[in-house]
C-alpha positions, 0 to 999 in steps of 0.5 A, spaced: 539 467 539 532 464 537 532 462 529 526 465 528 528 472 530 534 472 525 532 476 519 534 473 512 538 478 508 535 484 506 532 485 499 534 492 497 530 492 491 524 490 495 525 497 499 525 501 493 519 497 490 516 500 497 518 507 496 515 507 489 509 505 491 509 510 497 510 515 491 505 513 487 500 514 493 503 521 494 501 523 486 494 519 487 492 524 493 495 530 489 492 529 483 485 528 486 485 535 488 484 536 481 476 537 480 477 533 473 481 528 475 478 526 481 471 525 477 475 518 475 474 516 482 467 518 482 464 517 475 468 512 472 465 514 465 471 515 459 466 519 455 466 525 461 473 526 460 476 530 454 482 529 451 486 523 449 491 525 454 486 525 460 483 519 458 489 515 457 491 518 464 485 515 467 483 509 463 489 506 460 495 502 463 498 509 464 494 510 470 499 506 474 503 513 475 497 515 480 494 508 482 494 509 489 489 503 491 493 499 487 499 501 490 496 499 497 495 492 494 503 492 493 504 494 500 499 488 502 503 483 498 510 485 500 508 485 508 505 478 507 512 476 504 517 480 508 513 478 515 513 471 513 520 470 511 523 470 518 519 464 520 521 459 514 524 453 517 524 456 524 522 450 529 519 455 534 518 463 534 518 467 540 511 471 539 512 475 545 518 479 542 514 479 535 508 482 538 512 487 542 516 489 537 511 489 531 505 493 534 510 499 537 513 499 530 506 500 527 503 504 532 508 510 534 509 513 527 501 513 526 500 517 533 505 522 531 502 523 524 495 523 527 498 529 532 500 533 525 494 532 522 490 534 528 494 540 529 494 542 521 486 541 521 486 547 527 491 551 524 489 551 516 482 553 515 478 546 512 472 550 509 469 548 502 473 550 496 468 553 491 469 549 485 474 544 489 474 537 488 469 532 491 475 529 495 478 535 497 472 538 500 471 531 503 476 533 508 471 539 511 466 538 516 467 537 524 472 533 527 471 529 534 474 526 539 471 519 537 475 521 530 481 521 534 480 515 537 478 511 531 484 513 528 489 512 533 486 505 534 486 503 527 481 498 528 474 501 528 474 505 521 480 509 521 481 515 516 477 521 518 483 526 519 487 522 514 484 517 509 491 513 508 489 510 515 484 505 512 489 501 510 493 500 516 487 497 519 488 491 515 496 491 516 494 491 524 489 485 523 494 481 519 500 483 524 496 480 529 494 474 525 501 472 523 501 466 526 495 463 523 498 466 516 505 462 518 501 456 518 497 457 512 504 458 508 507 452 511 500 448 508 502 452 501 508 449 501 505 442 500 498 444 497 499 450 493 493 449 489 488 448 495 491 455 498 490 458 491 483 456 491 482 458 498 484 465 497 480 466 491 474 463 495 475 468 500 476 474 495 470 472 491 466 472 498 468 479 499 462 482 495 457 479 500 460 479 506 466 484 508 472 487 505 476 484 510 475 478 506 478 482 500 484 485 503 487 479 508 488 474 502 493 479 499 497 478 505 496 471 504 499 471 497 505 474 500 506 469 505 505 464 500 510 467 496 515 467 501 514 459 503 514 457 496 520 461 494 525 456 494 520 452 488 519 458 483 525 463 484 531 458 482 526 457 475 524 464 474 531 467 475 535 464 470 529 465 465 529 472 466 537 472 465 536 468 458 530 473 456 534 479 458 530 486 458 525 483 453 522 478 458 523 483 464 519 488 460 514 483 458 513 481 465 513 488 468 507 490 462 503 484 464 503 486 472 502 493 470 496 491 466 493 487 471 494 492 476 490 497 472 485 492 470 479 496 474 481 502 469 481 498 463 474 495 464 471 502 465 474 504 458 469 498 455 463 501 451 458 504 456 453 499 453 457 494 457 459 497 463 454 503 464 451 502 471 456 497 474 462 501 475 462 500 482 458 493 483 461 487 486 461 484 479 466 489 477 470 491 483 471 484 486 474 481 480 478 487 478 481 487 485 483 479 484 487 481 478 490 487 481 492 482 487 495 478 481 499 483 478 502 486 485 504 478 486 507 478 479 511 485 480 513 483 487 516 476 484 519 480 478 523 484 483 525 478 488 528 474 482 532 480 480 534 483 473 533 490 470 527 492 474 531 490 481 537 494 479 533 501 478 529 500 485 536 499 488 538 506 486 540 511 491 533 515 490 529 509 490 532 507 496 531 513 500 524 513 498 524 506 501 527 507 507 522 513 508 516 510 505 512 509 512 513 516 514 511 519 507 505 514 507 503 517 514 504 524 513 503 526 506 496 527 505 495 532 511 500 536 507 497 536 500 490 537 503 492 543 507 496 546 501 490 545 497 486 549 502 491 555 502 491 555 495 484 555 494 484 549 490 488 546 484 494 548 480 500 545 477 505 549 481 501 548 487 501 540 486 508 540 485 510 544 491 505 540 495 509 534 493 516 537 494 513 539 501 510 533 503 517 529 501 521 534 505 517 534 511 517 526 511 524 526 512 524 530 518 518 526 521 523 520 519 528 523 523 524 525 529 519 520 530 520 514 525 527 512 526 526 513 534 520 508 534 524 503 530 529 503 536 524 503 541 520 497 538 526 493 538 527 494 546 520 493 547 520 487 543 526 484 547 522 487 554 516 483 552 521 477 551 524 477 558 517 478 561 514 472 557 520 468 560 
């Protein structure tokens, strides 16, 4: 067998991390049904939120519990690491096999989830809820054939039927450009500092060019972590063992603070931040900080320790194995539940999360798992055709 297609030993803790990130996204969209909590993403003014608990949930490291955007950054870094690993030390790569497998693996579940989303739009009335959150009412309005096309292709501003598809656009672009990222990883192994400068420069330019330059570098960070792992892991793992839980907890706290950098900046006095909440001078630097936090979190999990042990427990492994299904199907279910119950309520929110997780299991069995098997066969067929 070609050495490039022999996957390294699977890290179960990373599966658990992926599951935790998926759960955070589910909580994120569920809490956005709340008119008061959704204002966090529209006004970003702590003075508008009454009560210490509300302000802490919005503008402190506790925000990590429902930091959906930052959870996606963790997905991006993870994808860069996981997809790059099989190519470390490989003399050659059968890219036909890779593309045949990867694209089917990405697209088939998306199309299945899109069928569900379109069906729910026509079954459950998506009309404006009086007093509902801006995010919930964003899901009203007309849906067109062009919307289905854009969501199905993932390359032309997807997200009309289900907003989570915005991130899949970058996953697809990264997957298509993986050979270039592998070259980047090999350079990073010899010139790490130069590659860090390139990543920072690309993300900094996103403020005046395109968001592609903000998000694709996150995959580059994961790729660089994979190719330099032999340098940092032998040093980090013994240090974590020596410092025991104190060092691991401190490292985890640093990662969480960096991931929540944007929300901590918003908590600054209004005289400092007023009018700049969504400017490139805030969004780009705090996104860089969040990317660093995601990288530290991934490194911490790879190095082992208490965090990795928690992520290897059975509930986290279940979430990890179903994370793609959970990510794809939860939003239409959460939204439809809110439209049926006419807005926000805690019982409705808990019920929506439970229903989303339950139907994700069904989607995994009927759609995602068969698509994994089909993707493997398509990869083998593409290899034969190329030969």
